[in-house]
KEMARGU-991659 format. One record per residue: y, z, x of N, C-alpha, C, O in turn; residue number from 1. Coordinates in Angstrom, 2 decimals, padded with zeros to 5 digits. Atoms other than C-alpha are relative to their C-alpha. Layout:
N
PT      nc2      nc3      nc1     cac2     cac3     cac1      cc2      cc3      cc1      oc2      oc3      oc1  num
PT        Y        Z        X        Y        Z        X        Y        Z        X        Y        Z        X  NUM
...
END
This chain:
223
PT      nc2      nc3      nc1     cac2     cac3     cac1      cc2      cc3      cc1      oc2      oc3      oc1  num
PT  -000.88  -001.42   000.41   008.03  -026.07  -057.45  -001.16   001.44  -000.10  -001.32   002.54   000.41    1
PT   001.29  -000.91   001.01   005.12  -024.40  -059.33  -001.32   000.15   001.14  -002.15   001.06   001.09    2
PT   001.41   000.00  -000.79   002.39  -025.07  -056.63   000.71   000.99   001.51   000.07   001.91   002.03    3
PT  -000.27  -000.38  -001.14   004.24  -023.98  -053.68   000.10   002.01  -000.14  -000.25   002.87   000.67    4
PT  -000.47  -001.38  -000.06   005.48  -020.47  -055.20  -001.80   000.62  -000.06  -002.15   001.64   000.53    5
PT   001.13  -000.76  -000.22   001.56  -020.03  -055.92  -000.35  -000.04   000.86  -001.01   000.99   001.02    6
PT   000.43  -000.09  -001.28   000.74  -020.74  -052.69   000.55   001.26   000.85   000.15   001.82   001.87    7
PT  -000.59  -001.15  -001.37   002.72  -018.17  -051.13   000.35   001.09  -000.54   000.99   001.96   000.04    8
PT   000.62  -001.46   000.54   001.89  -015.52  -053.90  -000.67   001.05   000.76  -000.30   002.16   001.14    9
PT   000.83  -001.07  -000.92  -001.02  -014.24  -052.08   000.59   000.49   001.52   000.04   001.44   002.07   10
PT  -000.19  -000.59  -001.08   000.78  -013.76  -048.91   000.89   000.77   000.11   001.06   001.59   001.01   11
PT  -001.16  -001.30   000.15   003.77  -012.00  -050.27  -000.93   001.05  -000.51  -000.62   002.19  -000.17   12
PT   000.68  -001.34   000.50   001.11  -009.74  -051.99  -000.41   000.75   001.00  -000.27   001.97   001.15   13
PT   000.40  -000.79  -001.59  -000.45  -009.33  -048.39   000.73   000.84   000.18   000.32   001.97  -000.09   14
PT  -000.73  -000.93  -000.27   002.64  -007.75  -047.32   000.34   000.79  -000.83   000.55   001.94  -000.45   15
PT  -000.64  -001.53   000.62   003.77  -005.73  -050.04  -000.92   000.80  -000.08  -000.58   001.96  -000.27   16
PT   001.58  -001.15   000.49   000.02  -004.03  -050.52  -000.01   000.49   001.73  -000.53   001.59   001.92   17
PT   000.63  -000.76  -001.23  -000.23  -003.34  -046.60   000.59   001.92   000.09   001.66   002.53   000.17   18
PT   000.27  -001.72  -000.27  -000.80   000.50  -046.28   001.29   000.73   000.36   002.05   001.38  -000.37   19
PT  -000.71  -000.55  -001.16   001.29   001.47  -043.18   001.49   000.40  -000.34   001.86   001.56  -000.22   20
PT  -001.70   000.31   000.73   005.17   000.75  -044.59  -000.17   000.71  -000.91   000.78   001.49  -000.92   21
PT  -000.50  -000.53   000.97   004.58   002.29  -047.59   000.06   001.28   000.44   001.07   001.99   000.48   22
PT   000.28  -001.35  -000.67   003.03   005.24  -046.08   001.20   000.68   000.61   001.63   001.69   000.06   23
PT  -001.29   000.14  -000.46   006.14   005.27  -043.83   000.98   000.25  -000.67   001.85   001.04  -000.30   24
PT  -001.43  -000.15   000.89   008.59   004.96  -046.64  -000.16   001.34  -000.71   000.66   002.24  -000.56   25
PT   000.43  -001.59   000.55   006.93   007.99  -048.67   000.00   001.29   001.29   000.46   002.38   000.94   26
PT  -000.08  -000.83  -000.34   006.55   010.00  -045.68   002.17   000.12   000.69   002.85   000.94   001.31   27
PT  -002.06  -000.35  -000.07   010.94   009.42  -045.42   000.32   000.70  -001.05   001.09   001.66  -000.96   28
PT  -000.80  -000.61   000.78   011.39   010.26  -048.61  -000.48   001.30  -000.69  -000.08   001.75  -001.76   29
PT   000.51  -001.41  -000.47   009.51   013.45  -048.03   000.49   001.09   001.17   000.23   002.29   001.21   30
PT  -000.43  -000.97  -000.64   011.55   014.43  -044.90   001.22   000.33  -000.25   001.69  -000.40  -001.13   31
PT  -000.83  -000.28   000.01   014.66   016.17  -044.61   001.39  -000.87   000.10   002.53  -000.41   000.18   32
PT  -001.53   000.67  -000.30   017.14   013.10  -044.25  -000.46  -001.37  -000.89  -000.10  -002.52  -000.65   33
PT   000.26   001.03   000.83   015.42   011.20  -047.21   000.88  -001.03  -000.19   000.65  -002.14   000.28   34
PT  -000.62   001.15   000.02   018.04   009.30  -048.15   000.77  -001.30   000.74   000.95  -002.49   000.44   35
PT  -000.48   001.44  -000.82   019.64   007.37  -045.51  -001.23  -000.26   001.07  -000.90  -000.89   002.08   36
PT   000.95   000.28  -001.01   016.23   007.20  -043.53  -000.53  -000.96  -000.54  -000.90  -001.97   000.05   37
PT   000.85   000.85   000.27   014.72   005.66  -045.90  -000.01  -001.72  -001.11  -000.68  -002.64  -001.58   38
PT  -001.28   001.33   000.62   017.67   003.38  -047.41  -000.12  -001.12   001.34   000.02  -002.31   001.02   39
PT  -000.50   000.45  -000.74   017.81   002.11  -043.84  -001.47  -000.46   000.32  -001.39  -001.54   000.91   40
PT   001.13   000.20   000.12   014.09   001.78  -043.77  -000.48  -001.34  -000.66  -001.31  -002.09  -000.15   41
PT   000.10   000.42   001.17   014.29  -000.21  -047.05   000.37  -001.45   000.63  -000.37  -002.43   000.73   42
PT  -000.90   001.07  -000.41   017.26  -002.54  -045.52  -000.87  -000.50   001.10  -001.16  -001.69   000.96   43
PT   000.82   000.60  -001.40   015.10  -003.09  -042.00  -001.01  -001.05  -000.48  -001.07  -002.21  -000.06   44
PT   001.25   000.63   001.04   012.03  -004.20  -044.47   000.09  -001.12  -000.40  -000.80  -001.97  -000.31   45
PT   000.16   001.17   000.76   013.48  -006.70  -046.33   001.18  -001.24   000.95   001.37  -002.45   000.85   46
PT  -000.57   001.05  -001.43   015.63  -008.23  -043.34  -001.06  -000.49   000.71  -001.17  -001.72   000.73   47
PT   001.06   000.77  -000.59   012.69  -008.81  -041.44  -000.72  -001.09  -000.43  -000.97  -002.20   000.02   48
PT   000.80   001.19   000.75   010.81  -010.25  -043.97   000.60  -001.24  -000.09  -000.04  -002.29   000.01   49
PT  -001.00   000.94   000.53   013.98  -012.35  -044.82  -000.12  -001.12   001.38  -000.50  -002.26   001.15   50
PT   000.18   000.32  -001.23   014.03  -013.38  -040.75  -001.07  -000.89   000.39  -000.86  -002.08   000.60   51
PT   001.31   000.61   000.13   010.19  -014.21  -040.33  -000.24  -001.32  -000.92  -000.68  -002.40  -000.52   52
PT   000.31   001.33   001.25   009.94  -016.61  -043.50   000.91  -001.00   000.39   000.55  -002.17   000.51   53
PT  -001.13   001.20  -000.14   013.17  -018.43  -042.75  -000.15  -000.34   001.00  -000.08  -001.57   000.91   54
PT   000.61   000.46  -000.85   012.11  -018.80  -039.29  -001.25  -001.37   000.01  -001.33  -002.47   000.56   55
PT   001.37   001.10  -000.17   008.75  -020.55  -039.93  -000.04  -000.78  -001.28  -001.06  -001.33  -001.69   56
PT  -000.52   000.85   001.22   010.71  -022.21  -043.20  -000.12  -001.19   001.05  -000.75  -002.26   001.10   57
PT  -001.27   001.59  -000.61   012.99  -024.11  -040.49  -001.35  -000.89   000.77  -001.37  -002.12   000.68   58
PT   000.69   000.48  -000.96   009.76  -024.65  -037.95  -000.80  -001.06  -001.03  -001.16  -002.24  -000.92   59
PT   001.44   001.26   000.74   007.41  -025.96  -040.78   000.63  -001.52  -000.24   000.18  -002.62   000.08   60
PT  -000.82   001.62   000.42   010.22  -028.69  -042.22   000.31  -000.90   000.92   000.81  -002.00   000.69   61
PT  -000.34   001.61  -001.06   010.44  -030.53  -038.67  -001.42  -000.36   000.14  -001.67  -001.11   001.08   62
PT   001.39   000.50  -000.26   006.81  -031.08  -038.88   000.04  -001.32  -000.63   000.37  -001.17  -001.81   63
PT   000.07   001.41   001.01   006.58  -035.08  -040.23  -001.10  -000.47  -000.51  -001.77  -001.43  -000.12   64
PT   000.53  -000.32   000.88   004.72  -034.33  -042.76   000.64  -000.07  -001.15   000.84   001.10  -001.48   65
PT  -000.52  -000.22   001.16   006.50  -035.16  -046.17  -000.52  -000.86  -001.37  -000.05  -000.65  -002.49   66
PT   000.52   000.69   000.94   004.66  -037.47  -048.25  -000.96   001.18  -000.59  -001.90   001.63   000.06   67
PT   001.08  -000.69   000.88   003.00  -035.12  -051.17  -001.21  -000.79  -000.14  -002.23  -000.10  -000.10   68
PT   001.41   001.13   000.18   000.24  -038.04  -051.60  -000.26   000.08   001.07  -001.46  -000.14   001.19   69
PT   001.22   000.25  -001.34  -000.64  -037.96  -047.97  -000.36   000.81   000.51   000.24   001.89   000.38   70
PT   000.41  -001.48  -000.30  -002.85  -035.78  -046.08   001.09   000.41   001.33   002.02  -000.22   001.84   71
PT  -001.12  -001.21  -000.67  -001.19  -032.91  -043.82  -000.56   000.36   000.98  -000.43   001.56   001.21   72
PT   000.81  -000.79  -001.06  -003.39  -032.53  -040.82   001.04   001.03   001.07   000.48   002.05   001.45   73
PT  -000.60  -000.96  -000.88  -000.91  -030.67  -038.59   000.40   001.00  -000.44   000.51   001.95   000.33   74
PT  -000.27  -001.18   000.63   000.25  -028.32  -041.43  -001.75   000.67  -000.05  -002.06   001.75   000.45   75
PT   001.23  -000.12  -000.10  -003.48  -028.24  -041.94  -001.14   001.09   000.89  -001.81   002.02   000.45   76
PT   000.00  -000.88  -000.70  -004.49  -026.92  -038.67   000.64   001.15   000.30   000.10   002.07   000.91   77
PT  -000.58  -000.99  -000.45  -002.09  -024.76  -038.32  -000.12   000.85  -001.33   000.31   001.96  -001.01   78
PT   000.47  -001.11   000.72  -003.10  -022.76  -041.88  -001.16   000.38   000.38  -001.56   001.51   000.08   79
PT   001.32   000.02   000.02  -006.39  -023.32  -040.73  -000.11   001.58   001.44  -000.87   002.54   001.57   80
PT  -000.24  -000.70  -001.68  -005.33  -021.45  -037.01   000.44   001.59  -000.91  -000.29   002.56  -000.75   81
PT  -000.45  -001.25   000.83  -003.33  -018.54  -039.56  -000.92   001.02  -000.55  -001.02   002.24  -000.46   82
PT   000.90  -000.71   000.89  -005.93  -017.99  -041.75  -001.65   000.91   000.94  -002.21   002.00   000.88   83
PT   000.91  -000.99  -001.21  -008.68  -017.54  -038.74   000.57   001.28   000.70  -000.02   002.26   001.15   84
PT  -000.10  -001.63  -000.51  -006.58  -014.96  -037.55   000.46   001.42  -000.66   000.82   002.55  -000.30   85
PT  -000.19  -001.26   000.78  -006.17  -013.04  -040.20  -001.45   000.12   000.02  -001.68   001.07   000.76   86
PT   001.23  -000.14   000.21  -009.81  -013.19  -040.77  -000.64   001.00   001.37  -001.56   001.81   001.30   87
PT   000.21  -001.44  -001.17  -009.89  -011.11  -037.08   000.20   000.86  -000.27  -000.61   001.79  -000.26   88
PT  -000.55  -001.34   000.48  -007.86  -008.82  -038.24  -000.47   000.94  -001.21  -000.21   002.12  -001.44   89
PT   000.82  -000.09   001.24  -009.71  -008.46  -041.19  -001.20   001.05   000.72  -001.15   002.26   000.50   90
PT   000.61  -000.16  -000.88  -012.60  -007.87  -038.70   000.24   001.47   000.34  -000.52   002.36  -000.03   91
PT  -000.53  -000.90  -000.83  -010.69  -005.31  -036.78   000.30   001.57  -001.25   000.13   002.79  -001.37   92
PT  -000.52  -001.32   001.72  -009.49  -003.23  -040.19  -001.36   001.04  -000.13  -001.47   002.27  -000.06   93
PT   001.03  -000.49   000.28  -013.00  -002.95  -040.86  -000.84   000.71   000.73  -001.58   001.53   000.20   94
PT   000.83  -001.04  -000.33  -014.67  -001.47  -038.17   001.06   001.13   000.69   000.59   001.91   001.52   95
PT  -000.43  -001.13  -000.28  -011.67   000.88  -037.58   000.06   001.20  -001.23   000.89   002.11  -001.23   96
PT   000.10  -000.75   001.56  -012.52   002.68  -041.16  -000.38   001.03   000.72  -000.85   000.85   001.84   97
PT  -000.11  -001.37  -000.18  -012.64   006.30  -040.80  -001.65   000.26  -000.34  -002.02  -000.56  -001.19   98
PT   001.24  -000.43   000.00  -016.47   007.78  -040.76  -000.36   001.09  -001.03  -000.15   002.30  -000.91   99
PT   000.34  -002.15   000.92  -017.83   010.31  -043.83   000.71   001.36   000.87   000.32   001.85   001.93  100
PT  -000.44  -001.43  -000.37  -015.84   013.40  -043.18   000.80  -000.09   001.33   001.00   000.82   002.13  101
PT  -000.93  -000.25  -001.19  -013.60   011.93  -040.60   001.59  -000.24  -000.21   001.77  -001.17  -000.99  102
PT  -001.24   000.02   000.71  -009.80   012.13  -041.14   000.47  -001.83   000.99   000.43  -002.30   002.13  103
PT  -001.12   001.40  -000.64  -007.82   008.51  -040.85   000.85  -000.22   000.94   001.96   000.11   000.53  104
PT  -001.08  -000.03  -001.10  -005.84   007.89  -037.60   001.04  -001.10  -000.51   000.95  -002.29  -000.78  105
PT  -001.18   001.22   000.15  -002.23   006.88  -038.27   000.34  -000.22   001.38  -000.29   000.10   002.39  106
PT  -000.29   000.17  -001.59  -000.18   005.73  -035.47   001.30   001.21   000.14   002.13   001.69  -000.63  107
PT  -000.99  -001.59  -000.56   001.76   008.67  -033.33   001.21  -000.06  -000.47   001.62   001.06  -000.75  108
PT  -001.08   000.50   000.56   004.95   007.11  -034.60   000.62   000.79  -001.40   001.78   001.17  -001.56  109
PT  -000.22  -000.40   001.02   004.76   008.41  -037.89   000.35   001.91   000.03   000.99   002.61  -000.76  110
PT  -000.42  -001.53   000.18   004.79   012.20  -036.76   001.74   000.29   000.67   002.18   001.42   000.89  111
PT  -001.80  -000.33  -000.28   009.03   011.66  -035.60   000.75  -000.68  -001.34   001.93  -001.01  -001.29  112
PT  -001.13   000.26   000.83   010.01   010.53  -039.05   000.84   000.73  -000.33   001.93   000.38  -000.80  113
PT  -000.55  -000.60   000.75   010.87   013.44  -039.86   001.39   000.70   000.61   002.18   001.52   000.15  114
PT  -001.42   000.21  -000.83   013.59   013.20  -037.19   001.11  -001.01   000.24   002.15  -000.98   000.89  115
PT  -000.31   001.25  -000.17   014.23   009.78  -037.75   001.98  -000.19  -000.67   002.55   000.62  -001.39  116
PT  -001.78  -000.04   000.39   018.33   008.90  -038.48  -000.33  -001.72  -000.74  -001.26  -002.41  -000.33  117
PT   000.07   000.54   000.61   018.87   006.19  -040.95   000.34  -001.62   001.00  -000.15  -002.60   000.44  118
PT   000.37   000.68  -000.76   019.58   003.59  -037.90  -001.32  -000.29   000.75  -001.62  -001.46   000.99  119
PT   001.54  -000.21  -000.30   016.06   004.35  -036.54  -001.07  -000.65  -001.49  -001.93  -001.52  -001.66  120
PT   000.77   000.70   001.57   014.53   003.45  -039.96   000.36  -001.04  -000.01  -000.62  -001.79   000.04  121
PT   000.15   001.20   000.11   016.00   000.49  -040.14  -000.74  -000.99   001.08  -001.42  -001.96   000.73  122
PT   000.96   000.46  -000.69   014.55  -000.58  -037.01  -000.99  -000.30   000.05  -001.38  -001.40   000.42  123
PT   001.31  -000.20   000.32   011.35   000.58  -037.79  -000.45  -000.88  -000.86  -001.46  -001.52  -000.55  124
PT   000.25   001.14   000.66   011.40  -001.70  -040.81  -000.33  -001.00   000.37  -001.46  -001.50   000.26  125
PT  -000.42   001.45  -000.45   012.74  -004.74  -039.34  -001.63  -000.42   001.21  -002.31  -001.45   001.28  126
PT   001.30  -000.06  -000.74   009.72  -003.83  -036.68  -001.33  -000.37  -000.60  -002.13  -001.29  -000.39  127
PT   001.57  -000.12   001.18   006.85  -003.31  -039.08   000.12  -001.39  -001.11  -000.82  -001.63  -001.87  128
PT  -000.29   001.05   001.10   008.14  -006.37  -041.28  -000.36  -001.23   000.76  -001.45  -001.77   000.59  129
PT  -000.07   001.03  -000.97   008.83  -009.15  -038.64  -000.39   000.06   001.09  -000.15  -000.99   001.68  130
PT   000.13   000.16  -001.31   007.62  -008.27  -035.42  -002.29   000.64  -000.32  -003.20   000.48   000.50  131
PT   001.32  -000.54   000.00   003.91  -006.53  -036.94  -001.14  -001.24  -000.06  -000.94  -002.00  -001.01  132
PT   001.07   001.25   000.17   000.88  -009.26  -036.57  -000.32  -000.23  -001.17   000.02  -001.34  -001.58  133
PT   000.31   000.24   001.11  -000.51  -008.83  -039.83   000.85  -000.80  -000.96   000.43  -001.72  -001.66  134
PT  -001.08   000.37   001.00   002.85  -009.48  -041.75   000.30  -001.32   000.69   000.16  -002.33   000.01  135
PT  -000.27   001.22  -000.66   003.76  -012.13  -039.30  -000.66  -001.18  -000.09  -000.13  -002.28  -000.24  136
PT   000.57   001.09   000.73   001.11  -014.11  -040.01  -000.14  -000.62  -000.98  -000.40  -001.83  -001.01  137
PT  -000.07   000.40   000.99   001.26  -014.11  -043.32   001.56  -000.55  -000.40   001.97  -001.35  -001.25  138
PT  -001.80   000.65   000.52   005.16  -014.63  -043.38  -000.19  -001.82   000.48   000.35  -002.87   000.12  139
PT  -000.30   001.72  -001.25   004.32  -017.84  -040.79  -001.34  -000.85  -001.14  -001.52  -002.05  -000.95  140
PT   000.90   000.70   000.47   001.52  -018.90  -043.14   001.47  -000.37  -001.36   002.04  -001.45  -001.52  141
PT  -001.15   000.40   001.29   004.32  -018.64  -046.40   000.96  -000.72   000.49   001.37  -001.51  -000.35  142
PT  -000.98   000.86  -000.50   006.88  -020.30  -044.22  -000.52  -001.39   000.17   000.20  -002.29  -000.28  143
PT   000.22   001.36  -000.05   004.87  -023.41  -043.35  -000.82  -000.45  -001.10  -001.55  -001.33  -000.64  144
PT  -000.21   000.40   001.19   004.02  -024.08  -046.87   001.33   000.07  -000.50   001.52  -001.10  -000.83  145
PT  -001.57   000.23   000.63   007.70  -023.77  -048.19   000.49  -001.34   001.25   001.12  -002.32   000.86  146
PT  -000.84   000.86  -000.29   008.66  -025.82  -045.34  -000.30  -001.35   000.33   000.45  -002.16   000.88  147
PT   000.38   001.31  -000.27   006.56  -028.67  -045.23  -000.76  -000.48  -001.75  -001.66  -001.29  -001.99  148
PT   000.02   000.34   001.16   006.52  -028.70  -049.02   000.68  -001.15  -000.66   000.34  -001.62  -001.75  149
PT  -000.92   001.25   000.65   009.31  -031.60  -049.46   000.49   000.99  -000.70   001.42   000.44  -000.11  150
PT  -001.01  -000.56   000.95   011.23  -028.99  -051.87   001.80  -000.86   000.69   002.12  -001.60   001.63  151
PT  -001.75   000.34  -000.13   015.29  -029.70  -051.86   000.64   001.17   000.48  -000.01   002.18   000.20  152
PT  -000.21  -001.33  -000.43   017.25  -026.96  -050.27   000.31   001.09  -000.93   000.21   002.26  -000.55  153
PT   000.26  -001.19   000.81   017.73  -025.01  -053.39  -001.08   000.36  -000.32  -001.23   001.57  -000.48  154
PT   001.67  -000.38   000.52   013.86  -025.15  -054.44  -000.09   000.99   001.38  -000.29   002.20   001.28  155
PT   001.03  -000.75  -001.14   012.87  -023.97  -050.87   001.06   001.52   000.30   000.71   002.34   001.15  156
PT  -000.44  -001.31  -000.29   015.64  -020.98  -051.09  -000.58   001.00  -001.18  -000.93   002.16  -000.98  157
PT   001.08  -000.81   000.95   013.96  -019.90  -054.59  -001.11   000.33   000.52  -001.47   001.51   000.50  158
PT   001.35  -000.13  -000.98   011.03  -020.06  -052.75   000.02   001.14   000.67  -000.64   002.12   000.31  159
PT  -000.47  -001.13  -000.90   012.21  -017.81  -050.23   000.05   001.26  -000.90  -000.77   002.17  -001.02  160
PT  -000.28  -001.17   000.68   013.63  -015.57  -052.35  -001.31   000.63  -000.90  -001.75   001.77  -000.70  161
PT   001.00  -000.78   000.62   010.80  -015.02  -054.83  -000.67   000.80   001.21  -000.61   002.03   001.29  162
PT   001.05  -000.52  -001.08   008.45  -014.49  -051.63   000.65   001.38   000.50  -000.05   002.38   000.44  163
PT  -000.45  -001.44  -000.16   010.88  -011.57  -050.46   000.10   001.11  -001.14  -000.12   002.27  -000.80  164
PT  -000.08  -000.81   000.98   011.30  -009.87  -053.58  -001.89   000.69  -000.28  -002.11   001.90  -000.20  165
PT   001.40   000.15  -000.14   007.31  -009.96  -053.92  -000.09   001.15   001.35  -000.46   002.27   000.99  166
PT   000.67  -000.41  -001.26   006.72  -008.48  -050.46   000.86   001.24   000.36   000.42   002.31   000.79  167
PT  -000.63  -001.09   000.12   009.34  -006.44  -050.45  -000.16   001.18  -000.97   000.14   002.27  -000.50  168
PT  -000.18  -000.44   001.59   009.06  -004.86  -053.90  -000.94   001.76   000.08  -000.64   002.81  -000.48  169
PT   000.92  -001.46  -000.22   005.93  -002.01  -052.61   000.68   001.06   001.01   000.29   002.22   001.12  170
PT  -001.04  -001.23  -000.84   008.81  -000.33  -049.97   000.80   000.49  -001.10   000.81   001.67  -001.47  171
PT  -001.22  -000.38   001.01   011.81  -000.87  -052.82  -000.78   000.63  -000.62  -000.54   001.81  -000.39  172
PT   000.27  -000.90   001.47   010.02   000.56  -055.51  -000.03   001.39   000.36   000.84   001.93  -000.33  173
PT   000.07  -001.16   000.37   009.29   004.08  -054.69   001.11   000.30   000.69   001.51   001.45   000.47  174
PT  -001.32  -000.68  -000.63   012.37   004.44  -052.60   001.41   000.03  -001.24   002.24   000.91  -001.47  175
PT  -001.11  -000.08   000.96   014.69   003.15  -055.43  -000.53   001.15  -001.10   000.22   001.93  -001.69  176
PT  -000.05  -001.19   001.26   012.63   005.44  -057.94  -000.01   001.55   000.20   000.12   002.37  -000.71  177
PT  -000.45  -001.32  -000.71   012.85   008.64  -055.34   001.58   000.42  -000.12   001.91   001.58  -000.33  178
PT  -001.39   000.05   000.04   016.61   008.14  -055.37   000.54   000.15  -001.57   001.42   000.98  -001.77  179
PT   000.31  -000.23   001.09   016.36   007.82  -059.03  -000.18   001.35  -000.84   000.45   001.71  -001.84  180
PT   000.77  -001.15   000.61   014.50   010.89  -059.88  -000.69   000.89   001.16  -001.91   001.00   001.05  181
PT   000.32  -000.43  -001.38   013.93   012.68  -056.55  -001.30   001.36  -000.36  -002.30   001.28   000.35  182
PT   000.41  -001.71   000.72   012.24   016.28  -058.10  -001.17  -001.02  -000.79  -002.26  -000.59  -000.41  183
PT   001.11   000.41   001.15   009.82   014.09  -060.65  -001.03  -000.92   001.26  -002.24  -000.88   001.04  184
PT   000.78   000.80  -000.48   008.42   011.65  -057.76  -000.48   000.61   001.44  -001.13  -000.06   002.24  185
PT   001.04  -000.32  -001.18   007.38   014.15  -054.87  -000.80   000.50   000.01  -001.14   000.76   001.16  186
PT   001.49   000.16   000.48   004.17   015.02  -056.37  -000.69  -001.10   000.35  -001.54  -001.12   001.24  187
PT   000.78   001.36   000.23   003.16   011.32  -057.16   000.02  -000.78   001.66  -000.66  -001.71   002.09  188
PT  -000.55   000.85  -001.40   004.61   010.35  -053.56  -001.33   000.60   000.52  -002.23  -000.12   000.96  189
PT   000.71  -000.37  -001.35   002.47   012.71  -051.76  -001.37  -000.53  -000.22  -002.14  -001.01   000.61  190
PT   001.80   000.60   000.69  -000.88   011.76  -054.11  -000.30  -001.17   000.69  -001.28  -001.36   001.41  191
PT   000.20   001.36  -000.51  -000.25   008.25  -053.24  -000.04   000.02   001.38  -001.05  -000.55   001.78  192
PT   000.43  -000.13  -001.36   000.19   008.96  -049.34  -001.62   000.30   000.58  -002.33  -000.32   001.37  193
PT   001.28   000.09  -000.36  -002.94   010.50  -049.24  -000.97  -000.73  -000.18  -002.02  -000.69   000.45  194
PT   001.34   000.88   000.42  -004.97   008.11  -050.76   000.23  -001.01   000.98  -000.77  -001.42   001.58  195
PT   000.15   001.35  -001.05  -003.61   005.20  -048.40  -000.35   000.07   000.84  -001.15  -000.70   001.36  196
PT   000.90  -000.90  -001.00  -004.15   007.65  -045.85  -001.57  -000.38   000.58  -002.04  -000.94   001.57  197
PT   001.66   000.33  -000.25  -007.77   007.45  -045.97  -000.75  -001.15  -000.27  -001.86  -001.47   000.17  198
PT   000.56   001.67   000.52  -008.14   003.91  -047.76   000.37  -000.94   001.07  -000.32  -001.89   001.45  199
PT  -001.09   000.99  -001.05  -005.60   002.32  -045.22  -000.78  -000.89   000.83  -000.17  -001.96   000.74  200
PT   000.96   000.73  -000.35  -008.52   000.49  -043.15  -000.62  -001.14  -000.89  -000.53  -002.35  -000.70  201
PT   000.45   001.19   000.76  -010.35  -001.04  -046.01   000.80  -000.64  -000.95   000.63  -001.82  -001.23  202
PT  -001.37   000.99   001.16  -007.35  -001.99  -048.61   000.21  -000.80   001.00   000.19  -001.96   000.60  203
PT  -000.60   001.37  -000.48  -006.28  -004.05  -045.69  -000.74  -001.04   000.91  -000.23  -002.00   001.50  204
PT   001.17   000.45  -000.43  -009.76  -005.08  -044.37   000.00  -001.11  -001.08   000.46  -002.23  -000.82  205
PT   000.01   000.80   001.45  -010.26  -006.70  -048.05   000.42  -000.96  -000.04  -000.10  -002.08  -000.04  206
PT  -001.59   000.79   000.40  -006.42  -007.84  -048.56  -000.40  -000.96   001.48  -000.28  -002.03   000.88  207
PT  -000.57   000.61  -000.53  -006.55  -009.76  -045.40  -001.33  -001.19   000.43  -001.33  -002.23   001.10  208
PT   001.21   001.14  -000.09  -010.23  -011.27  -045.68   000.38  -001.06  -001.09   000.19  -002.28  -001.06  209
PT   000.04   001.30   001.31  -009.30  -012.85  -049.09   001.23  -000.97   000.40   001.27  -002.18   000.17  210
PT  -001.34   000.96  -000.30  -005.94  -014.19  -047.87  -000.15  -000.65   001.34   000.66  -001.57   001.48  211
PT   000.59   000.52  -000.80  -007.38  -015.19  -044.79  -001.12  -001.40  -000.60  -000.73  -002.57  -000.50  212
PT   000.82   000.99   000.95  -010.33  -017.34  -046.78   000.59  -001.09  -000.59   000.13  -002.23  -000.56  213
PT  -000.78   000.20   000.91  -007.34  -018.10  -049.14   000.61  -001.62   001.34   000.24  -002.80   001.43  214
PT  -000.04   001.02  -001.29  -005.82  -020.04  -045.86  -000.09  -001.05   000.54   000.59  -002.04   000.82  215
PT   000.79   001.07  -000.95  -008.34  -021.51  -044.20  -000.18  -001.20  -000.88   000.07  -002.32  -000.44  216
PT   000.19   000.89   000.78  -009.29  -023.32  -047.53   001.10  -000.68  -000.41   001.00  -001.91  -000.41  217
PT  -001.14   001.03  -000.37  -005.74  -024.39  -048.01   000.18  -000.85   001.13   000.35  -002.06   000.95  218
PT   000.38   000.80  -001.28  -005.94  -025.57  -044.50  -000.61  -001.40  -000.07  -000.10  -002.52  -000.09  219
PT   000.67   001.48   000.39  -009.02  -027.85  -044.99   000.36  -001.03  -000.97   000.33  -002.24  -000.78  220
PT  -000.71   000.99   001.13  -007.56  -029.13  -048.36   001.11  -000.76   000.65   001.19  -001.89   000.16  221
PT  -001.03   001.02  -000.55  -004.37  -030.64  -046.03  -000.31  -001.45   000.60   000.43  -002.39   000.87  222
PT   000.64   001.25  -000.66  -006.96  -033.15  -044.65  -000.35  -001.06  -001.06  -000.87  -002.12  -000.72  223
END
């Protein structure tokens, strides 16, 4: 159980540290409909993570390799492919870094956040967590680890809960903090948004590189 939690922690952190969802959440908190939109976004974010990791856990559990002492070539190949995908995305992110004096480009949909409703925030949160390629690859990696671990049903549920809590915390913390103390949080959130916008590509490139290498290493170790 402990080894499985240890294996999925880096993947959960990879989702948690993704700058774009954090920037989106901050923009919602600074918008006219801050409360409804941000809560909808948080709900969609959590729901998307749950759906993605549960689906891949179920898929991983049907791989016919349950003996913990035996090699697991199928799971190993899947982990290597997922790791390679993350390394490819890391290279793309690194190449997309803004040059000296350039303004970092953000997705065009962020301009519409001020007019979003709670329902649209929920859909956006779900898409960013469950459909975004970077997060989907990390959720898939976690699902394969959990599904092929041979854990009991209760242990699998606990591993998924731990993964979801850690992966969702980066969006949950600013939303909850703002709702508790909105006036105090406005300034710090704006400063954090500016830093994330400028360093988005670099942060994600380094993060994807580290997690991709770890996942490839885990895959090689499965043979």
